[in-house]
N, C-alpha and C positions, 0 to 999 in steps of 0.2 A: 406783668405786661408781656405780651408776646412780640415776636420779632416784627411783625407787620406794623404794629403801633408805632414803632420807632423809625420805620423806613419812610422818611419824608422826602419827596421828590424835589428837584430843583424848580426854578420858576417856570410857569407855563410860557408858551411861545406867544400867547395872545391873551387879551383881556377876557376874563370869564363872562363879563356882562355884555359888552358890545362886540366881542370877538375880533377887535382890531389887533393885528400882529404888533408885537413890541419891536422896537428897533434898538440896535446896540447903543448903549449909553442913555437910554430913556429912563426917566424916573418913574417907578411904579409903586403901587401900594400892595403889600402882602398881608394876608390874615391867616393865622394858624388856628385851626379849630380841632376839637377833640370830639369824636362821635363813635358810633358802634364799630366803625372800620379802623379806628385809631386816629392818629394825628393826620390832618389833611391840610395842605397848603392851598390857598386860593389867591390868585393874583389879578389885579385890576389896573387899568390905566388911571391916571390921576383924575381925569374928568369923571370917571365912573366911581371913583373912590369915595366921594362925598356921601353917596347913598349907602355905602358899606360901613362907614365909620361907627354908626350906632349899634351895629350888630355885635352880639357877644362873641368873644374869641379868647383863646389862650394867650395870644400875642398878636399885635399888629405893628407894622413898621413900613417905612418908605425905604426903597433901595434902588440901586441902579441896575437895570437889566443888562445882562451879558449873555449872549447866545451860548449854548453848550459847546464845549471844546472836546474834540476827540484827540487826546494826547496819550502817548505811551507812558505808563508810570515809570518814574525814575526812583533811584534809591537814595535821594537826598534825605537828610534827617527829617524834614517836615513831611515828606511823602511817607516815610516809614511810620511816623507818629499818626498821620492821617489814616493810613491803612489799618493800623491797630485800633484807632478810635472807631472807625467804621465797623470793624469786626466785633468789637465789644458791644456797641450799642444795638447791633442787630441780633445778638444772641438772645435766645429766649430766656435764659436764666440770668442774664445781665449780671455776671459774677462779681464784678469789683467796681462799685460806684466811685470809690476814691480814685482809682487809677483812671477811670473814664473822665472824671472831673479834671484831674491834673493834666491829662492829655489835651482836653479842650482848652485849658488855660495856656498850655504850651503853644498850641496852634494859634491862639489869640495873640500871644506875644510875638509870634513869627508873622503876624499879619495875614494868616491864612483864613482864620475865622474872625468874625466881628460879632460881639455880643449885641443883640438887638433889644433884648428885654429880660428882666428878671421878674418872675411872678411866683405865687405860692399856691400849692394845692390845698384842698380842704383839710388834709391831714397835717398841714404845716410844712411839708417838704418844699424847699425853695427850688424853683426850676429856672434854669438859664437857657434862653433861646439864642443860638448862634446861627450866623449865616456864613456860608463859604464864599469868600470873595471871588473866586474864579468861576464856580458853577452856580452860585445862588441857592444851593441846597440849604435847607434849615436843619439844624441839629438841636434836639431837646435833651438837655443834660441835667439830671438832678444834682443839686449842690449838697454833698454829704456833710458840710460844715467841718472841714478838716481843721484840726487844731494844730498850732505851731509845734507842739510836742511830737506830733506824728509825721511831720513833713519829711524828715530824714528817712524814716522807715518806708513811707509811701514812695519816695524818690528812688530808693533801692529797688522796690518792686517794679516801678515804671521802667527803670533802666534795664532790668533783666528782661522784661516783656518786650522792650524795644529791640534788644539784641536778638531775641527769638524771632520777632517779626521780620527783622532784616534778613536773617538766615532763611526764613520761610519764603520771603519775596525773591531772594537771590536764587533759591532752588526752583521756584516757579518760573523765573526768568530763564534759567538754564534749560528747563524742560521745554519752554516755549521756543527757545532758540534751536534746540535739538530737533524738535518736531519740524521747524521751518526748514532746516537744512536737509533733513532726511525725507521730507514729504514732498 
């Protein structure tokens, strides 16, 4: 899979069918499809959703629309894990599906991500579709079937990668601050 296939945008600002703008807190219907361009999210108001329900999709769900927020990233543990998850799932080589899966589960437990559906590919790989509570973005995460015997080893890898990510974010934040004061 290439990077673009995993880069799923947050919810649209309006219904794809009737083009009515969504309002904050409105219940909407989301459908995730896979096509030549990769995963594509399509959002509909509930009145247009009935016509969409029968169409094939990787995943479908109802959610609450929240307009996009413009917020400066913080270095809270959930933010570091989210940053690392985003970097891993957008890499072309998708290097470590076990770490990616554990990060998604961590963010689910912190109530940042919500699992919307579990589905299977033709090759038998289980896929979990998560939605970000704050932005409404969808994340498609393969479930590598981690055994209990491997949890400790994977936990050590995740911990090390989170420390590296925190240092990377702190360095980027310092560079941004330095540019702001000198520029």
